[in-house]
VMD Tcl script that builds the backbone (N, CA, C; Angstrom):
set m [mol new atoms 537]
animate dup $m
set s [atomselect $m all]
$s set {name element resname resid chain x y z} {
  {N N MET 1 A -12.518 15.997 29.312}
  {CA C MET 1 A -11.881 14.700 29.275}
  {C C MET 1 A -12.117 14.035 27.924}
  {N N VAL 2 A -11.270 13.094 27.631}
  {CA C VAL 2 A -11.291 12.425 26.335}
  {C C VAL 2 A -11.852 11.024 26.487}
  {N N ALA 3 A -12.635 10.609 25.506}
  {CA C ALA 3 A -13.133 9.234 25.432}
  {C C ALA 3 A -12.535 8.592 24.191}
  {N N ILE 4 A -12.184 7.315 24.302}
  {CA C ILE 4 A -11.598 6.585 23.183}
  {C C ILE 4 A -12.441 5.357 22.911}
  {N N ASN 5 A -12.829 5.180 21.633}
  {CA C ASN 5 A -13.575 4.004 21.195}
  {C C ASN 5 A -12.605 2.948 20.682}
  {N N CYS 6 A -12.713 1.742 21.214}
  {CA C CYS 6 A -11.975 0.583 20.720}
  {C C CYS 6 A -12.996 -0.483 20.394}
  {N N ARG 7 A -13.333 -0.578 19.131}
  {CA C ARG 7 A -14.404 -1.448 18.663}
  {C C ARG 7 A -15.691 -1.081 19.384}
  {N N ASP 8 A -16.230 -1.976 20.219}
  {CA C ASP 8 A -17.502 -1.715 20.888}
  {C C ASP 8 A -17.343 -1.209 22.317}
  {N N VAL 9 A -16.109 -0.904 22.727}
  {CA C VAL 9 A -15.855 -0.465 24.091}
  {C C VAL 9 A -15.458 1.011 24.076}
  {N N ILE 10 A -16.053 1.772 24.972}
  {CA C ILE 10 A -15.720 3.192 25.100}
  {C C ILE 10 A -15.002 3.390 26.432}
  {N N PHE 11 A -13.784 3.942 26.347}
  {CA C PHE 11 A -13.013 4.283 27.548}
  {C C PHE 11 A -13.177 5.783 27.767}
  {N N ARG 12 A -13.741 6.150 28.908}
  {CA C ARG 12 A -14.033 7.557 29.190}
  {C C ARG 12 A -12.996 8.133 30.146}
  {N N ASP 13 A -12.885 9.441 30.108}
  {CA C ASP 13 A -12.022 10.197 31.020}
  {C C ASP 13 A -10.570 9.726 30.983}
  {N N ILE 14 A -10.051 9.520 29.787}
  {CA C ILE 14 A -8.664 9.090 29.603}
  {C C ILE 14 A -7.738 10.252 29.953}
  {N N GLN 15 A -6.790 9.986 30.829}
  {CA C GLN 15 A -5.822 11.011 31.222}
  {C C GLN 15 A -4.422 10.730 30.682}
  {N N ALA 16 A -4.120 9.460 30.436}
  {CA C ALA 16 A -2.792 9.100 29.949}
  {C C ALA 16 A -2.872 7.818 29.133}
  {N N ILE 17 A -1.931 7.691 28.188}
  {CA C ILE 17 A -1.815 6.485 27.379}
  {C C ILE 17 A -0.332 6.122 27.302}
  {N N ILE 18 A -0.044 4.858 27.565}
  {CA C ILE 18 A 1.314 4.333 27.462}
  {C C ILE 18 A 1.372 3.440 26.220}
  {N N PHE 19 A 2.322 3.711 25.338}
  {CA C PHE 19 A 2.506 2.939 24.112}
  {C C PHE 19 A 3.733 2.051 24.224}
  {N N ASP 20 A 3.709 0.933 23.511}
  {CA C ASP 20 A 4.908 0.150 23.267}
  {C C ASP 20 A 5.604 0.811 22.073}
  {N N LYS 21 A 6.894 0.571 21.917}
  {CA C LYS 21 A 7.633 1.144 20.782}
  {C C LYS 21 A 7.656 0.168 19.614}
  {N N ASP 22 A 8.329 -0.965 19.795}
  {CA C ASP 22 A 8.519 -1.928 18.710}
  {C C ASP 22 A 7.200 -2.570 18.312}
  {N N GLY 23 A 6.842 -2.392 17.052}
  {CA C GLY 23 A 5.633 -3.017 16.536}
  {C C GLY 23 A 4.369 -2.235 16.798}
  {N N THR 24 A 4.457 -1.158 17.567}
  {CA C THR 24 A 3.282 -0.330 17.841}
  {C C THR 24 A 3.465 1.052 17.215}
  {N N LEU 25 A 4.502 1.750 17.619}
  {CA C LEU 25 A 4.822 3.046 17.024}
  {C C LEU 25 A 5.883 2.902 15.933}
  {N N GLU 26 A 6.785 1.961 16.122}
  {CA C GLU 26 A 7.923 1.776 15.222}
  {C C GLU 26 A 7.810 0.438 14.504}
  {N N ASN 27 A 7.961 0.459 13.194}
  {CA C ASN 27 A 7.937 -0.773 12.404}
  {C C ASN 27 A 9.328 -1.401 12.458}
  {N N SER 28 A 9.602 -2.115 13.529}
  {CA C SER 28 A 10.939 -2.625 13.812}
  {C C SER 28 A 11.140 -4.077 13.392}
  {N N GLN 29 A 10.194 -4.649 12.675}
  {CA C GLN 29 A 10.262 -6.066 12.333}
  {C C GLN 29 A 11.552 -6.395 11.568}
  {N N GLU 30 A 11.897 -5.627 10.563}
  {CA C GLU 30 A 13.100 -5.911 9.771}
  {C C GLU 30 A 14.367 -5.756 10.615}
  {N N PHE 31 A 14.413 -4.698 11.443}
  {CA C PHE 31 A 15.572 -4.499 12.312}
  {C C PHE 31 A 15.743 -5.671 13.271}
  {N N LEU 32 A 14.667 -6.095 13.919}
  {CA C LEU 32 A 14.745 -7.187 14.890}
  {C C LEU 32 A 15.133 -8.507 14.218}
  {N N ARG 33 A 14.614 -8.742 13.020}
  {CA C ARG 33 A 14.988 -9.946 12.277}
  {C C ARG 33 A 16.474 -9.909 11.937}
  {N N ASN 34 A 16.944 -8.755 11.432}
  {CA C ASN 34 A 18.365 -8.614 11.107}
  {C C ASN 34 A 19.243 -8.760 12.344}
  {N N LEU 35 A 18.804 -8.190 13.461}
  {CA C LEU 35 A 19.558 -8.298 14.705}
  {C C LEU 35 A 19.652 -9.759 15.146}
  {N N GLY 36 A 18.547 -10.471 15.125}
  {CA C GLY 36 A 18.548 -11.878 15.509}
  {C C GLY 36 A 19.443 -12.712 14.611}
  {N N GLN 37 A 19.400 -12.441 13.310}
  {CA C GLN 37 A 20.254 -13.175 12.383}
  {C C GLN 37 A 21.733 -12.862 12.638}
  {N N LYS 38 A 22.049 -11.606 12.902}
  {CA C LYS 38 A 23.429 -11.210 13.205}
  {C C LYS 38 A 23.904 -11.903 14.476}
  {N N LEU 39 A 23.070 -11.900 15.511}
  {CA C LEU 39 A 23.427 -12.559 16.769}
  {C C LEU 39 A 23.680 -14.047 16.568}
  {N N ALA 40 A 22.798 -14.701 15.840}
  {CA C ALA 40 A 22.951 -16.137 15.611}
  {C C ALA 40 A 24.244 -16.429 14.853}
  {N N ARG 41 A 24.575 -15.602 13.850}
  {CA C ARG 41 A 25.821 -15.805 13.093}
  {C C ARG 41 A 27.044 -15.591 13.974}
  {N N LEU 42 A 27.019 -14.519 14.793}
  {CA C LEU 42 A 28.167 -14.230 15.661}
  {C C LEU 42 A 28.384 -15.329 16.702}
  {N N ILE 43 A 27.285 -15.796 17.297}
  {CA C ILE 43 A 27.412 -16.857 18.303}
  {C C ILE 43 A 27.824 -18.163 17.639}
  {N N ASP 44 A 27.258 -18.445 16.458}
  {CA C ASP 44 A 27.607 -19.671 15.743}
  {C C ASP 44 A 29.080 -19.666 15.330}
  {N N ALA 45 A 29.653 -18.497 15.066}
  {CA C ALA 45 A 31.075 -18.411 14.725}
  {C C ALA 45 A 31.937 -18.766 15.938}
  {N N LYS 46 A 31.442 -18.478 17.128}
  {CA C LYS 46 A 32.180 -18.791 18.358}
  {C C LYS 46 A 31.924 -20.222 18.815}
  {N N ILE 47 A 30.694 -20.662 18.659}
  {CA C ILE 47 A 30.278 -21.995 19.098}
  {C C ILE 47 A 29.467 -22.619 17.959}
  {N N PRO 48 A 30.153 -23.274 17.028}
  {CA C PRO 48 A 29.466 -23.823 15.850}
  {C C PRO 48 A 28.334 -24.784 16.214}
  {N N GLY 49 A 27.245 -24.651 15.442}
  {CA C GLY 49 A 26.133 -25.578 15.586}
  {C C GLY 49 A 24.922 -25.047 16.321}
  {N N ILE 50 A 25.042 -23.865 16.932}
  {CA C ILE 50 A 23.863 -23.382 17.670}
  {C C ILE 50 A 23.138 -22.246 16.953}
  {N N GLY 51 A 23.640 -21.830 15.796}
  {CA C GLY 51 A 23.011 -20.721 15.072}
  {C C GLY 51 A 21.569 -20.979 14.688}
  {N N GLU 52 A 21.309 -22.120 14.057}
  {CA C GLU 52 A 19.942 -22.432 13.602}
  {C C GLU 52 A 18.965 -22.608 14.764}
  {N N PRO 53 A 19.317 -23.402 15.789}
  {CA C PRO 53 A 18.381 -23.507 16.925}
  {C C PRO 53 A 18.142 -22.153 17.604}
  {N N LEU 54 A 19.164 -21.323 17.644}
  {CA C LEU 54 A 19.016 -20.005 18.254}
  {C C LEU 54 A 18.044 -19.141 17.451}
  {N N LEU 55 A 18.145 -19.202 16.125}
  {CA C LEU 55 A 17.192 -18.462 15.284}
  {C C LEU 55 A 15.757 -18.899 15.587}
  {N N MET 56 A 15.552 -20.192 15.734}
  {CA C MET 56 A 14.204 -20.688 16.046}
  {C C MET 56 A 13.736 -20.153 17.394}
  {N N SER 57 A 14.639 -20.125 18.385}
  {CA C SER 57 A 14.230 -19.615 19.702}
  {C C SER 57 A 13.913 -18.129 19.647}
  {N N PHE 58 A 14.600 -17.406 18.767}
  {CA C PHE 58 A 14.323 -15.970 18.598}
  {C C PHE 58 A 13.010 -15.733 17.841}
  {N N GLY 59 A 12.485 -16.763 17.178}
  {CA C GLY 59 A 11.260 -16.611 16.390}
  {C C GLY 59 A 11.537 -16.156 14.971}
  {N N ILE 60 A 12.711 -16.512 14.447}
  {CA C ILE 60 A 13.101 -16.100 13.097}
  {C C ILE 60 A 13.121 -17.331 12.203}
  {N N ASP 61 A 12.370 -17.237 11.098}
  {CA C ASP 61 A 12.302 -18.314 10.118}
  {C C ASP 61 A 12.528 -17.700 8.747}
  {N N GLY 62 A 13.743 -17.817 8.240}
  {CA C GLY 62 A 14.072 -17.223 6.941}
  {C C GLY 62 A 13.963 -15.716 7.005}
  {N N GLN 63 A 13.061 -15.181 6.207}
  {CA C GLN 63 A 12.885 -13.732 6.148}
  {C C GLN 63 A 11.723 -13.233 7.002}
  {N N SER 64 A 11.194 -14.097 7.861}
  {CA C SER 64 A 10.060 -13.661 8.678}
  {C C SER 64 A 10.403 -13.699 10.163}
  {N N LEU 65 A 9.772 -12.807 10.885}
  {CA C LEU 65 A 9.910 -12.704 12.331}
  {C C LEU 65 A 8.547 -12.967 12.944}
  {N N ASN 66 A 8.478 -13.960 13.817}
  {CA C ASN 66 A 7.224 -14.261 14.508}
  {C C ASN 66 A 6.921 -13.094 15.453}
  {N N PRO 67 A 5.775 -12.414 15.278}
  {CA C PRO 67 A 5.467 -11.254 16.130}
  {C C PRO 67 A 5.271 -11.607 17.599}
  {N N THR 68 A 5.126 -12.895 17.909}
  {CA C THR 68 A 5.028 -13.315 19.306}
  {C C THR 68 A 6.290 -14.042 19.756}
  {N N GLY 69 A 7.307 -14.073 18.905}
  {CA C GLY 69 A 8.560 -14.741 19.225}
  {C C GLY 69 A 9.412 -13.927 20.185}
  {N N LEU 70 A 10.449 -14.573 20.692}
  {CA C LEU 70 A 11.299 -13.964 21.708}
  {C C LEU 70 A 11.942 -12.661 21.247}
  {N N MET 71 A 12.445 -12.607 20.029}
  {CA C MET 71 A 13.100 -11.386 19.551}
  {C C MET 71 A 12.101 -10.238 19.459}
  {N N ALA 72 A 10.853 -10.540 19.123}
  {CA C ALA 72 A 9.837 -9.500 18.956}
  {C C ALA 72 A 9.292 -8.983 20.288}
  {N N VAL 73 A 9.157 -9.857 21.277}
  {CA C VAL 73 A 8.505 -9.418 22.516}
  {C C VAL 73 A 9.401 -9.450 23.743}
  {N N GLY 74 A 10.526 -10.124 23.650}
  {CA C GLY 74 A 11.402 -10.249 24.810}
  {C C GLY 74 A 12.347 -9.070 24.956}
  {N N SER 75 A 12.785 -8.845 26.178}
  {CA C SER 75 A 13.794 -7.812 26.420}
  {C C SER 75 A 15.151 -8.331 25.965}
  {N N ARG 76 A 16.109 -7.444 25.896}
  {CA C ARG 76 A 17.463 -7.871 25.552}
  {C C ARG 76 A 17.936 -8.923 26.545}
  {N N ARG 77 A 17.693 -8.710 27.822}
  {CA C ARG 77 A 18.130 -9.646 28.858}
  {C C ARG 77 A 17.505 -11.024 28.644}
  {N N GLU 78 A 16.235 -11.073 28.319}
  {CA C GLU 78 A 15.576 -12.355 28.075}
  {C C GLU 78 A 16.185 -13.070 26.865}
  {N N ASN 79 A 16.512 -12.318 25.828}
  {CA C ASN 79 A 17.154 -12.894 24.649}
  {C C ASN 79 A 18.572 -13.366 24.975}
  {N N GLU 80 A 19.291 -12.600 25.812}
  {CA C GLU 80 A 20.626 -13.024 26.243}
  {C C GLU 80 A 20.554 -14.337 27.009}
  {N N ILE 81 A 19.570 -14.477 27.888}
  {CA C ILE 81 A 19.426 -15.699 28.680}
  {C C ILE 81 A 19.120 -16.887 27.768}
  {N N ALA 82 A 18.261 -16.688 26.774}
  {CA C ALA 82 A 17.962 -17.770 25.829}
  {C C ALA 82 A 19.225 -18.179 25.075}
  {N N ALA 83 A 19.994 -17.194 24.618}
  {CA C ALA 83 A 21.245 -17.499 23.911}
  {C C ALA 83 A 22.212 -18.228 24.839}
  {N N ALA 84 A 22.308 -17.776 26.075}
  {CA C ALA 84 A 23.211 -18.420 27.037}
  {C C ALA 84 A 22.796 -19.869 27.293}
  {N N ALA 85 A 21.503 -20.144 27.290}
  {CA C ALA 85 A 21.035 -21.519 27.497}
  {C C ALA 85 A 21.518 -22.424 26.365}
  {N N TYR 86 A 21.451 -21.931 25.129}
  {CA C TYR 86 A 21.951 -22.724 24.003}
  {C C TYR 86 A 23.464 -22.902 24.096}
  {N N ILE 87 A 24.165 -21.874 24.533}
  {CA C ILE 87 A 25.615 -21.977 24.704}
  {C C ILE 87 A 25.937 -22.990 25.806}
  {N N ALA 88 A 25.203 -22.934 26.903}
  {CA C ALA 88 A 25.439 -23.852 28.026}
  {C C ALA 88 A 25.199 -25.304 27.628}
  {N N GLU 89 A 24.297 -25.539 26.681}
  {CA C GLU 89 A 24.042 -26.904 26.210}
  {C C GLU 89 A 25.267 -27.548 25.581}
  {N N THR 90 A 26.262 -26.733 25.214}
  {CA C THR 90 A 27.483 -27.274 24.609}
  {C C THR 90 A 28.488 -27.705 25.668}
  {N N GLY 91 A 28.120 -27.592 26.940}
  {CA C GLY 91 A 28.987 -28.041 28.015}
  {C C GLY 91 A 29.706 -26.936 28.755}
  {N N ARG 92 A 29.500 -25.716 28.357}
  {CA C ARG 92 A 30.124 -24.597 29.062}
  {C C ARG 92 A 29.341 -24.297 30.333}
  {N N GLY 93 A 30.021 -23.712 31.310}
  {CA C GLY 93 A 29.362 -23.322 32.545}
  {C C GLY 93 A 28.400 -22.168 32.311}
  {N N TRP 94 A 27.462 -21.995 33.238}
  {CA C TRP 94 A 26.429 -20.962 33.086}
  {C C TRP 94 A 27.020 -19.559 33.068}
  {N N LEU 95 A 27.932 -19.254 33.963}
  {CA C LEU 95 A 28.511 -17.904 33.996}
  {C C LEU 95 A 29.290 -17.611 32.728}
  {N N GLU 96 A 30.049 -18.584 32.229}
  {CA C GLU 96 A 30.767 -18.399 30.960}
  {C C GLU 96 A 29.777 -18.210 29.817}
  {N N SER 97 A 28.710 -18.995 29.814}
  {CA C SER 97 A 27.692 -18.894 28.759}
  {C C SER 97 A 27.025 -17.522 28.761}
  {N N LEU 98 A 26.680 -17.020 29.950}
  {CA C LEU 98 A 26.100 -15.673 30.053}
  {C C LEU 98 A 27.075 -14.618 29.549}
  {N N ALA 99 A 28.356 -14.758 29.899}
  {CA C ALA 99 A 29.366 -13.786 29.477}
  {C C ALA 99 A 29.515 -13.786 27.954}
  {N N ILE 100 A 29.533 -14.962 27.346}
  {CA C ILE 100 A 29.636 -15.054 25.882}
  {C C ILE 100 A 28.415 -14.405 25.227}
  {N N ALA 101 A 27.229 -14.698 25.745}
  {CA C ALA 101 A 26.000 -14.120 25.186}
  {C C ALA 101 A 26.013 -12.602 25.317}
  {N N LYS 102 A 26.347 -12.097 26.495}
  {CA C LYS 102 A 26.357 -10.642 26.714}
  {C C LYS 102 A 27.365 -9.964 25.799}
  {N N GLU 103 A 28.559 -10.536 25.699}
  {CA C GLU 103 A 29.603 -9.978 24.835}
  {C C GLU 103 A 29.145 -9.942 23.374}
  {N N THR 104 A 28.486 -11.014 22.942}
  {CA C THR 104 A 28.007 -11.085 21.562}
  {C C THR 104 A 26.892 -10.080 21.311}
  {N N PHE 105 A 25.990 -9.900 22.273}
  {CA C PHE 105 A 24.917 -8.921 22.116}
  {C C PHE 105 A 25.503 -7.507 22.015}
  {N N GLU 106 A 26.522 -7.214 22.811}
  {CA C GLU 106 A 27.170 -5.901 22.744}
  {C C GLU 106 A 27.842 -5.696 21.388}
  {N N GLU 107 A 28.483 -6.744 20.876}
  {CA C GLU 107 A 29.128 -6.679 19.566}
  {C C GLU 107 A 28.088 -6.438 18.465}
  {N N ALA 108 A 26.998 -7.186 18.504}
  {CA C ALA 108 A 25.935 -7.025 17.503}
  {C C ALA 108 A 25.292 -5.649 17.597}
  {N N GLU 109 A 25.099 -5.157 18.822}
  {CA C GLU 109 A 24.496 -3.836 19.012}
  {C C GLU 109 A 25.349 -2.748 18.370}
  {N N LYS 110 A 26.671 -2.846 18.524}
  {CA C LYS 110 A 27.571 -1.862 17.899}
  {C C LYS 110 A 27.453 -1.899 16.382}
  {N N ILE 111 A 27.372 -3.096 15.828}
  {CA C ILE 111 A 27.239 -3.241 14.379}
  {C C ILE 111 A 25.898 -2.674 13.912}
  {N N MET 112 A 24.825 -3.011 14.631}
  {CA C MET 112 A 23.480 -2.613 14.215}
  {C C MET 112 A 23.213 -1.123 14.419}
  {N N GLN 113 A 23.983 -0.461 15.284}
  {CA C GLN 113 A 23.799 0.980 15.490}
  {C C GLN 113 A 24.087 1.766 14.219}
  {N N GLN 114 A 24.826 1.173 13.313}
  {CA C GLN 114 A 25.170 1.835 12.061}
  {C C GLN 114 A 24.032 1.769 11.047}
  {N N SER 115 A 23.009 0.960 11.324}
  {CA C SER 115 A 21.890 0.832 10.390}
  {C C SER 115 A 20.911 1.984 10.565}
  {N N GLU 116 A 20.108 2.173 9.544}
  {CA C GLU 116 A 19.074 3.217 9.573}
  {C C GLU 116 A 18.050 2.908 10.660}
  {N N PRO 117 A 17.509 3.928 11.324}
  {CA C PRO 117 A 16.441 3.683 12.303}
  {C C PRO 117 A 15.226 3.064 11.618}
  {N N SER 118 A 14.505 2.255 12.352}
  {CA C SER 118 A 13.277 1.666 11.811}
  {C C SER 118 A 12.262 2.776 11.591}
  {N N PRO 119 A 11.423 2.628 10.569}
  {CA C PRO 119 A 10.439 3.682 10.292}
  {C C PRO 119 A 9.320 3.713 11.329}
  {N N ILE 120 A 8.809 4.900 11.563}
  {CA C ILE 120 A 7.636 5.060 12.408}
  {C C ILE 120 A 6.426 4.682 11.549}
  {N N PHE 121 A 5.444 4.030 12.152}
  {CA C PHE 121 A 4.261 3.637 11.395}
  {C C PHE 121 A 3.511 4.872 10.901}
  {N N THR 122 A 2.955 4.766 9.706}
  {CA C THR 122 A 2.149 5.835 9.137}
  {C C THR 122 A 1.002 6.166 10.087}
  {N N GLY 123 A 0.835 7.428 10.390}
  {CA C GLY 123 A -0.244 7.890 11.252}
  {C C GLY 123 A 0.132 7.994 12.720}
  {N N SER 124 A 1.261 7.412 13.105}
  {CA C SER 124 A 1.658 7.467 14.519}
  {C C SER 124 A 1.915 8.889 14.980}
  {N N MET 125 A 2.677 9.633 14.200}
  {CA C MET 125 A 3.007 11.009 14.570}
  {C C MET 125 A 1.737 11.848 14.707}
  {N N GLU 126 A 0.845 11.710 13.758}
  {CA C GLU 126 A -0.402 12.475 13.793}
  {C C GLU 126 A -1.264 12.083 14.988}
  {N N SER 127 A -1.305 10.797 15.289}
  {CA C SER 127 A -2.094 10.324 16.440}
  {C C SER 127 A -1.532 10.853 17.750}
  {N N LEU 128 A -0.203 10.794 17.898}
  {CA C LEU 128 A 0.427 11.310 19.119}
  {C C LEU 128 A 0.159 12.803 19.283}
  {N N LYS 129 A 0.305 13.542 18.191}
  {CA C LYS 129 A 0.071 14.993 18.236}
  {C C LYS 129 A -1.390 15.283 18.605}
  {N N TYR 130 A -2.322 14.557 18.010}
  {CA C TYR 130 A -3.741 14.749 18.291}
  {C C TYR 130 A -4.043 14.489 19.768}
  {N N LEU 131 A -3.548 13.358 20.279}
  {CA C LEU 131 A -3.809 13.005 21.679}
  {C C LEU 131 A -3.184 14.034 22.628}
  {N N TRP 132 A -1.969 14.462 22.313}
  {CA C TRP 132 A -1.272 15.461 23.128}
  {C C TRP 132 A -2.060 16.777 23.136}
  {N N GLU 133 A -2.564 17.200 21.966}
  {CA C GLU 133 A -3.353 18.427 21.866}
  {C C GLU 133 A -4.641 18.336 22.684}
  {N N LYS 134 A -5.149 17.120 22.900}
  {CA C LYS 134 A -6.354 16.919 23.709}
  {C C LYS 134 A -6.029 16.856 25.197}
  {N N GLY 135 A -4.755 17.025 25.550}
  {CA C GLY 135 A -4.362 17.069 26.957}
  {C C GLY 135 A -4.044 15.729 27.586}
  {N N ILE 136 A -3.893 14.706 26.776}
  {CA C ILE 136 A -3.575 13.378 27.306}
  {C C ILE 136 A -2.067 13.266 27.483}
  {N N LYS 137 A -1.658 12.777 28.635}
  {CA C LYS 137 A -0.243 12.519 28.874}
  {C C LYS 137 A 0.127 11.240 28.130}
  {N N LEU 138 A 1.293 11.257 27.471}
  {CA C LEU 138 A 1.702 10.134 26.650}
  {C C LEU 138 A 3.060 9.610 27.089}
  {N N GLY 139 A 3.219 8.301 26.981}
  {CA C GLY 139 A 4.493 7.696 27.331}
  {C C GLY 139 A 4.774 6.482 26.475}
  {N N ILE 140 A 6.045 6.074 26.515}
  {CA C ILE 140 A 6.472 4.855 25.840}
  {C C ILE 140 A 7.120 3.960 26.890}
  {N N LEU 141 A 6.625 2.743 26.976}
  {CA C LEU 141 A 7.177 1.717 27.859}
  {C C LEU 141 A 7.490 0.527 26.969}
  {N N SER 142 A 8.767 0.133 26.912}
  {CA C SER 142 A 9.201 -0.852 25.931}
  {C C SER 142 A 10.106 -1.903 26.538}
  {N N ALA 143 A 10.156 -3.075 25.903}
  {CA C ALA 143 A 11.132 -4.103 26.274}
  {C C ALA 143 A 12.512 -3.746 25.726}
  {N N ALA 144 A 12.593 -2.732 24.877}
  {CA C ALA 144 A 13.891 -2.215 24.419}
  {C C ALA 144 A 14.542 -1.473 25.588}
  {N N SER 145 A 15.788 -1.102 25.436}
  {CA C SER 145 A 16.464 -0.350 26.496}
  {C C SER 145 A 15.903 1.070 26.583}
  {N N THR 146 A 16.077 1.689 27.730}
  {CA C THR 146 A 15.649 3.089 27.889}
  {C C THR 146 A 16.361 3.968 26.875}
  {N N LYS 147 A 17.640 3.703 26.638}
  {CA C LYS 147 A 18.407 4.480 25.653}
  {C C LYS 147 A 17.786 4.351 24.264}
  {N N ALA 148 A 17.365 3.136 23.883}
  {CA C ALA 148 A 16.733 2.935 22.578}
  {C C ALA 148 A 15.420 3.716 22.480}
  {N N VAL 149 A 14.652 3.732 23.566}
  {CA C VAL 149 A 13.398 4.499 23.582}
  {C C VAL 149 A 13.705 5.990 23.443}
  {N N GLN 150 A 14.685 6.475 24.192}
  {CA C GLN 150 A 15.067 7.892 24.125}
  {C C GLN 150 A 15.570 8.259 22.735}
  {N N ASN 151 A 16.361 7.379 22.115}
  {CA C ASN 151 A 16.858 7.636 20.759}
  {C C ASN 151 A 15.711 7.702 19.751}
  {N N PHE 152 A 14.720 6.819 19.917}
  {CA C PHE 152 A 13.544 6.818 19.048}
  {C C PHE 152 A 12.786 8.141 19.173}
  {N N VAL 153 A 12.548 8.571 20.404}
  {CA C VAL 153 A 11.824 9.823 20.654}
  {C C VAL 153 A 12.595 11.004 20.055}
  {N N LYS 154 A 13.889 11.013 20.255}
  {CA C LYS 154 A 14.720 12.101 19.729}
  {C C LYS 154 A 14.739 12.088 18.199}
  {N N TYR 155 A 14.975 10.923 17.592}
  {CA C TYR 155 A 15.083 10.814 16.136}
  {C C TYR 155 A 13.807 11.295 15.443}
  {N N TYR 156 A 12.658 10.905 15.991}
  {CA C TYR 156 A 11.387 11.279 15.370}
  {C C TYR 156 A 10.793 12.561 15.954}
  {N N GLN 157 A 11.583 13.253 16.754}
  {CA C GLN 157 A 11.198 14.549 17.325}
  {C C GLN 157 A 9.847 14.487 18.032}
  {N N LEU 158 A 9.728 13.513 18.936}
  {CA C LEU 158 A 8.500 13.317 19.696}
  {C C LEU 158 A 8.581 13.926 21.094}
  {N N ASN 159 A 9.669 14.622 21.389}
  {CA C ASN 159 A 9.910 15.155 22.730}
  {C C ASN 159 A 8.756 16.009 23.251}
  {N N ASP 160 A 8.098 16.761 22.384}
  {CA C ASP 160 A 6.988 17.612 22.822}
  {C C ASP 160 A 5.791 16.795 23.295}
  {N N TYR 161 A 5.657 15.572 22.778}
  {CA C TYR 161 A 4.464 14.782 23.034}
  {C C TYR 161 A 4.637 13.724 24.130}
  {N N ILE 162 A 5.839 13.200 24.256}
  {CA C ILE 162 A 6.084 12.046 25.131}
  {C C ILE 162 A 6.631 12.501 26.486}
  {N N GLN 163 A 5.921 12.169 27.557}
  {CA C GLN 163 A 6.360 12.533 28.906}
  {C C GLN 163 A 7.120 11.401 29.611}
  {N N LEU 164 A 6.940 10.166 29.170}
  {CA C LEU 164 A 7.617 9.019 29.776}
  {C C LEU 164 A 8.344 8.250 28.687}
  {N N GLU 165 A 9.645 8.074 28.872}
  {CA C GLU 165 A 10.477 7.292 27.950}
  {C C GLU 165 A 11.163 6.224 28.789}
  {N N MET 166 A 10.640 5.004 28.763}
  {CA C MET 166 A 11.167 3.979 29.652}
  {C C MET 166 A 11.305 2.645 28.939}
  {N N GLY 167 A 12.435 2.001 29.193}
  {CA C GLY 167 A 12.685 0.675 28.655}
  {C C GLY 167 A 13.139 -0.243 29.758}
  {N N VAL 168 A 13.543 -1.436 29.365}
  {CA C VAL 168 A 14.077 -2.416 30.303}
  {C C VAL 168 A 15.585 -2.339 30.215}
  {N N ASP 169 A 16.221 -2.080 31.333}
  {CA C ASP 169 A 17.673 -2.025 31.346}
  {C C ASP 169 A 18.185 -3.251 32.089}
  {N N ASP 170 A 18.962 -3.099 33.100}
  {CA C ASP 170 A 19.473 -4.258 33.819}
  {C C ASP 170 A 18.414 -4.823 34.745}
  {N N GLY 171 A 18.505 -6.113 34.979}
  {CA C GLY 171 A 17.579 -6.757 35.899}
  {C C GLY 171 A 16.444 -7.418 35.169}
  {N N PRO 172 A 15.542 -8.040 35.915}
  {CA C PRO 172 A 14.426 -8.755 35.293}
  {C C PRO 172 A 13.476 -7.796 34.610}
  {N N SER 173 A 12.861 -8.269 33.561}
  {CA C SER 173 A 11.891 -7.447 32.860}
  {C C SER 173 A 10.536 -7.568 33.519}
  {N N VAL 174 A 9.712 -6.577 33.265}
  {CA C VAL 174 A 8.362 -6.544 33.809}
  {C C VAL 174 A 7.396 -6.525 32.650}
  {N N ARG 175 A 6.374 -7.291 32.708}
  {CA C ARG 175 A 5.350 -7.314 31.664}
  {C C ARG 175 A 4.050 -6.778 32.257}
  {N N LEU 176 A 3.419 -5.888 31.534}
  {CA C LEU 176 A 2.088 -5.438 31.898}
  {C C LEU 176 A 1.093 -6.293 31.155}
  {N N VAL 177 A 0.119 -6.827 31.834}
  {CA C VAL 177 A -0.843 -7.721 31.216}
  {C C VAL 177 A -2.139 -6.951 31.008}
  {N N GLY 178 A -2.729 -7.093 29.860}
  {CA C GLY 178 A -3.995 -6.432 29.584}
  {C C GLY 178 A -4.242 -6.333 28.096}
  {N N HIS 179 A -5.287 -5.658 27.744}
  {CA C HIS 179 A -5.665 -5.525 26.330}
  {C C HIS 179 A -5.513 -4.092 25.900}
}
mol reanalyze $m
mol bondsrecalc $m
mol representation Tube
mol addrep $m
């Protein structure tokens, strides 16, 4: 069995490790900032005046992305709901606001798919390979979509190491609490 040291704590008999994708294995900060800016511009073009407040709700300030902001830690659905709330503040009904937000997210996603994949953090590949060689089962659980997680695993050729590829798709998101 494997033991892992995290500062002064030793975890013994580790059998599996679940990683987050964005910000843990993948340096997605620039992509998420660009995505949030694209979304705010697209929505602001449809409903003028909500672009700037929407950027703030996403956690985007100029060229920086708040690592605890909605765009960084929220699922697509959570970000859609936040956008819909800003749209609804303009007097539109909730269902119309949700539809506008969803349509805009789909439009932005198509545009952003043409961009280069975010880089994997230095040392991630080696760490995954090392842990896998020690017999630890590895997985990725992300607030990104399952398809995005699968694309990440495929692009970086992690298929040999990763046994679980899971994201948040339709429905409410689930958060695991812990350190």
